DRENZAGU-879710 format. One line per field, with one value per atom (N, C-alpha, C): residue number from 1; atom name; z, x, y. Coordinates in steps of 0.05 Angstrom, whole numbers, plus 5000, padded with zeros to 4 digits. Each point is the difference from the previous one (the first is absolute). Last residue first. Example, Ala and Ser with C-alpha at 12.3 -4.5 7.8 and 13.67 -1.06 7.14 Angstrom:
2
num = c(2  2  2  1  1  1)
atome = c(N  CA  C  N  CA  C)
w = c(5142  5001  5014  4999  5000  5000)
u = c(5257  5016  4985  5006  4982  5018)
v = c(4955  5024  5022  4885  5024  5024)
//
This chain:
236
num = c(236  236  236  235  235  235  234  234  234  233  233  233  232  232  232  231  231  231  230  230  230  229  229  229  228  228  228  227  227  227  226  226  226  225  225  225  224  224  224  223  223  223  222  222  222  221  221  221  220  220  220  219  219  219  218  218  218  217  217  217  216  216  216  215  215  215  214  214  214  213  213  213  212  212  212  211  211  211  210  210  210  209  209  209  208  208  208  207  207  207  206  206  206  205  205  205  204  204  204  203  203  203  202  202  202  201  201  201  200  200  200  199  199  199  198  198  198  197  197  197  196  196  196  195  195  195  194  194  194  193  193  193  192  192  192  191  191  191  190  190  190  189  189  189  188  188  188  187  187  187  186  186  186  185  185  185  184  184  184  183  183  183  182  182  182  181  181  181  180  180  180  179  179  179  178  178  178  177  177  177  176  176  176  175  175  175  174  174  174  173  173  173  172  172  172  171  171  171  170  170  170  169  169  169  168  168  168  167  167  167  166  166  166  165  165  165  164  164  164  163  163  163  162  162  162  161  161  161  160  160  160  159  159  159  158  158  158  157  157  157  156  156  156  155  155  155  154  154  154  153  153  153  152  152  152  151  151  151  150  150  150  149  149  149  148  148  148  147  147  147  146  146  146  145  145  145  144  144  144  143  143  143  142  142  142  141  141  141  140  140  140  139  139  139  138  138  138  137  137  137  136  136  136  135  135  135  134  134  134  133  133  133  132  132  132  131  131  131  130  130  130  129  129  129  128  128  128  127  127  127  126  126  126  125  125  125  124  124  124  123  123  123  122  122  122  121  121  121  120  120  120  119  119  119  118  118  118  117  117  117  116  116  116  115  115  115  114  114  114  113  113  113  112  112  112  111  111  111  110  110  110  109  109  109  108  108  108  107  107  107  106  106  106  105  105  105  104  104  104  103  103  103  102  102  102  101  101  101  100  100  100  99  99  99  98  98  98  97  97  97  96  96  96  95  95  95  94  94  94  93  93  93  92  92  92  91  91  91  90  90  90  89  89  89  88  88  88  87  87  87  86  86  86  85  85  85  84  84  84  83  83  83  82  82  82  81  81  81  80  80  80  79  79  79  78  78  78  77  77  77  76  76  76  75  75  75  74  74  74  73  73  73  72  72  72  71  71  71  70  70  70  69  69  69  68  68  68  67  67  67  66  66  66  65  65  65  64  64  64  63  63  63  62  62  62  61  61  61  60  60  60  59  59  59  58  58  58  57  57  57  56  56  56  55  55  55  54  54  54  53  53  53  52  52  52  51  51  51  50  50  50  49  49  49  48  48  48  47  47  47  46  46  46  45  45  45  44  44  44  43  43  43  42  42  42  41  41  41  40  40  40  39  39  39  38  38  38  37  37  37  36  36  36  35  35  35  34  34  34  33  33  33  32  32  32  31  31  31  30  30  30  29  29  29  28  28  28  27  27  27  26  26  26  25  25  25  24  24  24  23  23  23  22  22  22  21  21  21  20  20  20  19  19  19  18  18  18  17  17  17  16  16  16  15  15  15  14  14  14  13  13  13  12  12  12  11  11  11  10  10  10  9  9  9  8  8  8  7  7  7  6  6  6  5  5  5  4  4  4  3  3  3  2  2  2  1  1  1)
atome = c(N  CA  C  N  CA  C  N  CA  C  N  CA  C  N  CA  C  N  CA  C  N  CA  C  N  CA  C  N  CA  C  N  CA  C  N  CA  C  N  CA  C  N  CA  C  N  CA  C  N  CA  C  N  CA  C  N  CA  C  N  CA  C  N  CA  C  N  CA  C  N  CA  C  N  CA  C  N  CA  C  N  CA  C  N  CA  C  N  CA  C  N  CA  C  N  CA  C  N  CA  C  N  CA  C  N  CA  C  N  CA  C  N  CA  C  N  CA  C  N  CA  C  N  CA  C  N  CA  C  N  CA  C  N  CA  C  N  CA  C  N  CA  C  N  CA  C  N  CA  C  N  CA  C  N  CA  C  N  CA  C  N  CA  C  N  CA  C  N  CA  C  N  CA  C  N  CA  C  N  CA  C  N  CA  C  N  CA  C  N  CA  C  N  CA  C  N  CA  C  N  CA  C  N  CA  C  N  CA  C  N  CA  C  N  CA  C  N  CA  C  N  CA  C  N  CA  C  N  CA  C  N  CA  C  N  CA  C  N  CA  C  N  CA  C  N  CA  C  N  CA  C  N  CA  C  N  CA  C  N  CA  C  N  CA  C  N  CA  C  N  CA  C  N  CA  C  N  CA  C  N  CA  C  N  CA  C  N  CA  C  N  CA  C  N  CA  C  N  CA  C  N  CA  C  N  CA  C  N  CA  C  N  CA  C  N  CA  C  N  CA  C  N  CA  C  N  CA  C  N  CA  C  N  CA  C  N  CA  C  N  CA  C  N  CA  C  N  CA  C  N  CA  C  N  CA  C  N  CA  C  N  CA  C  N  CA  C  N  CA  C  N  CA  C  N  CA  C  N  CA  C  N  CA  C  N  CA  C  N  CA  C  N  CA  C  N  CA  C  N  CA  C  N  CA  C  N  CA  C  N  CA  C  N  CA  C  N  CA  C  N  CA  C  N  CA  C  N  CA  C  N  CA  C  N  CA  C  N  CA  C  N  CA  C  N  CA  C  N  CA  C  N  CA  C  N  CA  C  N  CA  C  N  CA  C  N  CA  C  N  CA  C  N  CA  C  N  CA  C  N  CA  C  N  CA  C  N  CA  C  N  CA  C  N  CA  C  N  CA  C  N  CA  C  N  CA  C  N  CA  C  N  CA  C  N  CA  C  N  CA  C  N  CA  C  N  CA  C  N  CA  C  N  CA  C  N  CA  C  N  CA  C  N  CA  C  N  CA  C  N  CA  C  N  CA  C  N  CA  C  N  CA  C  N  CA  C  N  CA  C  N  CA  C  N  CA  C  N  CA  C  N  CA  C  N  CA  C  N  CA  C  N  CA  C  N  CA  C  N  CA  C  N  CA  C  N  CA  C  N  CA  C  N  CA  C  N  CA  C  N  CA  C  N  CA  C  N  CA  C  N  CA  C  N  CA  C  N  CA  C  N  CA  C  N  CA  C  N  CA  C  N  CA  C  N  CA  C  N  CA  C  N  CA  C  N  CA  C  N  CA  C  N  CA  C  N  CA  C  N  CA  C  N  CA  C  N  CA  C  N  CA  C  N  CA  C  N  CA  C  N  CA  C  N  CA  C  N  CA  C  N  CA  C  N  CA  C  N  CA  C  N  CA  C  N  CA  C  N  CA  C  N  CA  C  N  CA  C  N  CA  C  N  CA  C  N  CA  C  N  CA  C  N  CA  C  N  CA  C  N  CA  C  N  CA  C  N  CA  C  N  CA  C  N  CA  C  N  CA  C  N  CA  C  N  CA  C  N  CA  C  N  CA  C  N  CA  C  N  CA  C  N  CA  C  N  CA  C  N  CA  C  N  CA  C  N  CA  C  N  CA  C  N  CA  C)
w = c(9450  5013  4973  4991  5015  5004  4973  4974  5008  5062  4984  4979  5051  5018  4983  4960  5005  5012  5000  4977  4994  5077  5005  4968  5018  5012  5001  4953  4983  5023  5030  4981  4988  5065  5009  4977  4988  5012  5003  4977  4970  5014  5071  4982  4969  5054  5015  4988  4958  4998  5009  5018  4970  4992  5076  5007  4964  5013  5014  4999  4926  5019  5012  4929  5017  5027  4905  5023  5010  4935  5029  5017  4917  4989  5028  5013  4995  4991  5028  5019  4995  4928  5015  5026  4952  4981  5012  5037  5002  4987  4994  5024  5004  4921  4994  5034  4974  4987  5003  5078  4970  4990  5084  4992  4975  5091  4976  4990  5088  4988  4975  5048  5016  4995  4991  4990  5015  5007  5007  4986  4996  4981  5001  5036  5016  4983  4965  5015  5011  4948  4978  5017  5022  5013  4985  4958  5010  5010  4944  5013  5017  4912  5029  5011  4927  5000  5034  4949  5010  4999  4938  5008  5013  4950  5021  5018  4920  5028  5019  4914  5009  5022  4988  4987  5007  5073  4976  4984  5098  4989  4970  5074  4988  4983  5088  4968  4993  5083  5002  4970  5039  4988  4997  5043  5009  4993  4989  5032  5002  4918  5004  5033  4970  4993  5009  5017  4967  4992  5101  4985  4961  5072  4998  4977  5027  5027  4994  4927  5011  5028  4956  4989  5010  5035  5011  4979  4978  5035  5008  4912  5001  5030  4990  4987  4997  5042  5016  4985  4953  5015  5024  4928  4986  5024  5049  4970  4989  5040  5011  4980  4988  5025  5016  4921  5025  5020  4914  5002  5027  4967  4997  5010  5008  5019  4993  4945  5027  5019  4908  5005  5026  4984  4992  5008  4988  5029  4994  4929  5025  5019  4925  5000  5022  4994  5008  5004  4969  5030  5011  4907  5012  5029  4953  4996  5014  4998  5013  4998  4953  5020  5018  4915  5003  5030  4971  5000  5005  4996  5018  5005  4921  5017  5029  4929  4994  5022  5020  4982  5000  5042  5000  4981  4987  5027  4994  4952  4984  5028  5027  4995  4979  5066  4976  4996  5081  4967  4985  5088  4992  4979  5017  5002  4998  5009  4972  4998  5081  4974  4980  5070  5005  4980  4997  4992  5000  5028  4973  4988  5093  4992  4972  5034  5014  4989  4990  4984  5000  5022  5002  4988  4988  5028  5014  4905  5020  5033  4923  5001  5019  4977  5016  5004  4947  5030  5022  4905  5008  5036  4947  5005  5008  4983  5020  5006  4923  5021  5038  4901  5004  5030  4973  5007  5008  4960  5033  5008  4910  5015  5031  4937  5002  5014  4984  5017  4996  4949  5031  5014  4908  5008  5028  4959  5001  5016  5022  4965  5021  5051  4994  4972  5027  4994  4999  4969  5024  4991  4944  5005  5028  4962  4995  5001  5020  4967  4998  5078  4984  4969  5082  4993  4972  5039  5011  4992  4950  4991  5027  4963  5024  4996  4955  4992  5032  4976  5002  5005  4940  5022  4999  4927  5017  5025  4927  5004  5022  4978  5020  5001  4980  4989  5021  4985  5009  4984  4992  4984  5019  5049  4984  4987  5060  4984  4979  5096  4980  4981  5101  4983  4974  5071  4985  4989  5057  5016  4981  4971  5021  5017  4887  5027  5029  4904  5016  5029  4902  5029  5008  4895  5021  5022  4903  5030  5011  4891  5022  5030  4924  4994  5015  5010  4972  4998  5087  4988  4977  5085  4978  4988  5100  4979  4975  5112  4967  4979  5118  4974  4978  5122  4975  4981  5079  4990  4978  5041  4996  4986  4994  5017  4990  4941  5022  5028  4890  5018  5026  4900  5015  5027  4922  5002  5017  4947  5027  5004  4915  5012  5024  4929  5013  5013  4942  4997  5019  5010  5004  4999  4981  5033  5009  4908  5008  5029  4957  4991  5008  5014  5013  4996  4950  5030  5016  4910  5000  5027  4990  4990  5003  5005  5019  4999  4930  5021  5026  4925  4986  5030  5007  5007  4990  5031  4981  5002  5078  4990  4975  5065  4983  4987  5019  5013  4982  5010  4989  5009  5019  4999  4985  5032  4972  4992  5089  4988  4965  5075  4987  4986  5046  5019  4986  4952  5011  5017  4913  5034  5012  4900  5012  5033  4913  5016  5017  4900  5026  5017  4908  5002  5027  4963  4992  5002  5041  5006  4988  4990  4990  5025  4965  5028  4991  4936  5003  5030  4986  4983  5013  5000  4999  4986  5053  4978  5001  5068  4988  4976  5059  4976  4992  5083  4998  4976  5018  5023  4998  4920  5023  5009  4955  5008  5012  4944  5022  4988  4951  5004  5029  4945  5025  4996)
u = c(1241  4968  4986  5089  4998  4968  5042  4997  4991  5015  4975  4999  5073  4976  4982  5081  4996  4975  5023  4991  4996  5035  4972  4987  5096  4983  4967  5073  4988  4984  5021  4985  4998  5055  4969  4986  5090  4994  4970  5035  5003  4984  5027  4977  4987  5088  4977  4973  5078  4994  4978  5015  5001  4991  5046  4965  4990  5097  4982  4969  5076  4986  4973  5064  5017  4984  4967  5020  5012  4943  4982  5022  5036  4978  4983  5072  5017  4968  4991  5017  4999  4979  4981  5013  5063  4987  4972  5052  5014  4991  4956  4997  5013  5016  4967  4995  5087  4992  4975  5040  4998  4990  5066  4969  5000  5072  4994  4976  5040  4995  4996  5024  4983  4990  5082  4992  4981  5027  4998  4991  4995  5021  5001  4944  5025  5017  4919  5010  5020  4959  5012  5001  5011  4983  5010  4998  5013  4983  5008  4980  5018  5034  5008  4974  4979  5008  5011  5020  4977  5003  5016  5021  4975  5016  4983  5007  5039  5014  4987  4956  5018  5010  4923  5022  5010  4955  4999  5023  4962  5008  5004  4931  5020  5013  4923  5008  5026  4960  5006  5004  4965  4977  5013  5052  4973  4980  5098  4987  4977  5046  4989  4995  5071  4969  4996  5078  4994  4978  5019  5000  4997  5027  4973  4989  5101  4978  4967  5056  5000  4991  5009  4986  5001  5054  4976  4975  5095  4994  4968  5035  5000  4989  5025  4970  5001  5079  4981  4968  5080  4999  4975  5018  4991  4991  5005  5024  4978  4969  5004  5014  4955  5028  5009  4930  4991  5019  5026  4971  4988  5094  4993  4969  5028  5011  4992  4970  4987  5009  5028  4979  4988  5076  5009  4970  4998  5016  4997  4972  4986  5009  5056  4976  4981  5061  5017  4981  4970  4997  5011  4999  4971  5006  5069  4995  4973  5033  5018  4988  4958  4997  5010  5029  4972  4983  5089  5006  4968  4997  5008  5011  4970  4976  5009  5061  4984  4979  5088  4983  4986  5106  4970  4979  5094  5000  4972  5024  4998  5000  5008  4973  5000  5075  4997  4977  5011  4998  4998  5002  4979  4994  5071  4976  4977  5082  5004  4970  5026  4997  4995  5025  4978  4993  5082  4985  4966  5070  5001  4987  5015  4977  5004  5048  4975  4984  5096  4987  4970  5076  4964  4995  5096  5001  4964  5030  5013  4996  4951  4993  5019  5004  4972  5001  5078  5000  4972  4996  5022  5003  4947  4986  5018  5042  4976  4983  5066  5010  4979  4965  5003  5018  4973  4977  5007  5070  4989  4980  5026  5018  4995  4947  4991  5025  5005  4973  5001  5065  5009  4979  4983  5015  5013  4944  4982  5019  5029  4993  4987  5003  5009  4994  4956  5024  5025  4893  5013  5022  4924  5014  5021  4942  4994  5008  5029  5011  4977  4989  5008  4996  4952  5027  4996  4924  5013  5020  4979  4982  5012  5056  4991  4979  5048  4992  4989  5090  4965  4988  5088  4996  4967  5046  5023  4994  4933  5016  5026  4934  4993  5018  5060  4966  4986  5098  4977  4969  5104  4985  4974  5098  4987  4977  5092  4982  4989  5041  5001  4985  5012  5022  4999  4955  5020  5017  4927  5006  5030  4943  5016  5008  4990  4993  5005  4985  5026  4993  4944  5005  5018  4969  5015  4998  4946  5012  5007  5020  4979  5004  5057  4970  4980  5101  4983  4970  5017  5021  4994  4972  4989  5028  4961  5020  4994  4953  4999  5016  5007  4998  5001  5008  4987  4999  5045  5008  4979  4984  5022  5014  4898  5016  5029  4927  4990  5012  4998  5013  4982  4988  4984  5015  5062  4972  4990  5092  4994  4973  5035  5021  4988  4924  5028  5013  4919  5021  5026  4913  4993  5031  4993  4991  4999  5004  5024  4997  4926  5022  5022  4936  4990  5020  5017  5010  4990  4969  5040  5000  4908  5011  5026  4969  4997  5010  5017  5020  4990  4940  5027  5017  4929  4987  5018  5026  4979  5002  5014  5016  4982  4965  5017  5016  4897  5018  5029  4892  5014  5034  4927  4989  5011  5017  4993  4989  5030  4981  4987  5017  5022  4982  4960  5015  5020  4958  4986  5005  5041  5005  4988  5019  4984  5009  5066  4977  4988  5039  5012  4974  5002  5029  5010  4907  5013  5034  4928  5009  5011  5017  4975  5006  5055  4988  4978  5090  4961  4994  5105  4976  4985  5108  4971  4977  5102  4982  4978  5072  4997  4987  5013  5014  5001  4959  5027  5013  4920  5030  5011  4938  5002  5023  4932  5032  5003  4906  5011  5029  4906  5026  5012  4893  5022  5020)
v = c(4941  5002  4997  5003  4968  5005  5078  4978  4974  5071  5009  4976  4995  4989  5011  5026  4973  4991  5088  4996  4959  5047  5003  4998  4979  4978  5012  5047  4976  4987  5080  5006  4973  5003  5013  4994  4994  4981  5003  5079  4984  4969  5065  5008  4978  4989  4993  5009  5034  4967  4991  5090  4989  4973  5028  5007  4993  4988  4987  5006  5026  5011  4978  5006  4987  5011  5016  5022  4990  4957  5009  5016  4971  5012  5008  4946  5027  5017  4911  5022  5021  4941  5001  5019  4967  5025  5006  4927  5023  5024  4913  5012  5026  4963  5000  5012  4965  5024  5008  4941  4996  5032  4995  4997  4992  5008  4995  4994  5069  4974  4996  5078  4992  4969  5085  4980  4978  5113  4967  4983  5104  4978  4970  5086  4984  4995  5028  5020  4994  4931  5026  5016  4898  5028  5023  4895  5022  5023  4894  5025  5009  4945  5005  5026  4912  5026  5007  4908  5008  5035  4910  5023  5016  4906  5010  5019  4961  5007  5006  4990  4973  5002  5070  4987  4970  5070  4995  4991  4969  5029  4996  4955  4989  5034  4987  5002  4994  5019  4980  4988  5088  4980  4970  5073  4998  4987  5002  5004  4997  4943  5032  4998  4919  5018  5024  4940  5007  5011  4982  4977  5001  5067  5000  4974  5011  5001  4998  5003  4975  5000  5086  4982  4968  5062  5005  4984  4988  4988  5005  5038  4971  4984  5092  5005  4965  5025  5001  4996  4995  4969  5013  5064  4984  4965  5107  4982  4980  5102  4969  4980  5095  5000  4977  5035  4996  4990  5040  4998  4993  4986  5021  5014  4909  5013  5028  4939  4996  5017  4997  5012  5000  4955  5029  5022  4900  5010  5028  4965  4991  5011  4995  5022  4997  4936  5024  5024  4916  5002  5024  4978  5012  4999  4981  5026  5005  4915  5012  5033  4934  4998  5022  4996  5007  5003  4958  5026  5017  4905  5007  5030  4959  5008  5006  4989  5025  5000  4952  4996  5028  4996  4998  5001  5020  4972  4991  5074  4975  4980  5087  4987  4983  5053  4979  4993  5055  5015  4979  4975  5014  5020  4934  4984  5021  5032  4984  4986  5038  5021  4994  4944  5012  5017  4969  4981  5005  5066  4989  4978  5018  5019  4998  4934  4996  5021  5009  4974  4999  5076  4997  4978  5021  5011  4996  4969  4991  5005  5032  4977  4984  5093  4992  4964  5037  4998  4997  4986  4979  5014  5060  4973  4983  5078  5004  4974  5004  4996  5005  5008  4974  4994  5091  4980  4974  5059  5010  4973  4995  4987  5008  5034  4967  4990  5096  4987  4975  5034  5002  4995  4990  4977  5007  5063  4975  4982  5103  4984  4974  5093  4979  4973  5097  4999  4984  5001  4998  5007  5042  4976  5001  5074  4982  4970  5098  4985  4974  5057  5013  4990  4940  5010  5020  4938  5032  5014  4914  5030  5027  4906  5015  5023  4905  5024  5012  4935  4999  5032  4969  5011  4995  4966  5002  5010  4981  4983  4991  5086  4972  4977  5097  4979  4976  5064  5017  4979  4971  5010  5003  4998  4977  5020  5000  5027  4972  4977  5003  5011  4977  5025  4996  4947  4991  5024  5020  4981  4995  5067  5006  4977  5015  4991  5009  5054  4988  4986  5032  5006  4983  5047  4979  5006  5028  5004  4981  5025  4984  5002  5039  5012  4978  4986  4991  5012  5007  4981  4997  5071  4989  4990  5010  5001  4994  5006  4994  5017  4981  5017  4985  4998  4984  5024  5022  4973  4983  5093  4999  4975  5003  5015  4994  4987  4999  5013  5022  4999  4999  5009  4982  5002  5022  5004  4985  5031  4994  5011  5015  4978  4988  5043  5012  4969  5005  4987  5015  5029  4964  4993  5092  4998  4967  5032  5002  4996  4996  4981  5000  5074  4975  4973  5075  5013  4979  5006  4991  4996  5028  4969  4995  5093  4981  4969  5057  5001  4987  5008  4974  5003  5052  4972  4984  5103  4988  4971  5076  4986  4981  5063  5012  4985  4982  5001  5010  5030  4983  4995  5064  4983  4973  5092  5001  4970  5023  5026  4993  4915  5022  5028  4916  5018  5022  4928  5019  5019  4942  5003  5019  4933  5021  5007  4961  4997  5023  5008  5005  4985  4991  5001  5010  4984  4975  5011  5050  4978  4982  5098  4989  4971  5089  4996  4987  4995  5016  4992  5010  4986  5006  5024  5012  4978  4980  5000  5012  4979  5026  5000  4926  5000  5023  4998  4979  4997  5061  5008  4981  5027  4976  5013  5069  4984  4975  5036  5004  4984  5051  4983  5001  5006  5020  4975)
//
């Protein structure tokens, strides 16, 4: 079966060798042949003005290479990563300002910030410049920061409040008087599961024991009586 291409008007066999499939059409093939379709895609790509983002940002072809005019310096430069920073969210994939102008803006902003807010800049440098701190200091800061976030989000207390509560208990468990786990002697925070109120600091064993006994005073008293009765039988 033969079919005439509506683009080049040449008759070709109606097969996948010459036409692309299209299930939406009655004949199940596109009206253009593959050669015309490929040529049309190339023409679309190589047109003079492509990838328009807005009226002030247009990509043009110079010697068959895409060029972009910088919005700042108004200089037409080749569109590549050497001259423009990449930007995935944009239609053309690059920023509209060249790297040279961006470096000038960054340096001017830094200089203005240095003159107007020297204290804020020095504090920011202390926070961000990790070369000033050794590895152990960074690890300790990260550990304390994570610990502080965990205490605040889970129990609603700060790290300072935790340390104050721990010092009031003599750095020991409020029930058994034992020390916490690890080198830091960390104690678990015991809280009321209904109200969320913090009751004290316990070692992991005592905290788990209260949880297993459902924080119920009657069950705790029954457990105490059970232990005392069995202790008397053993003594007898």
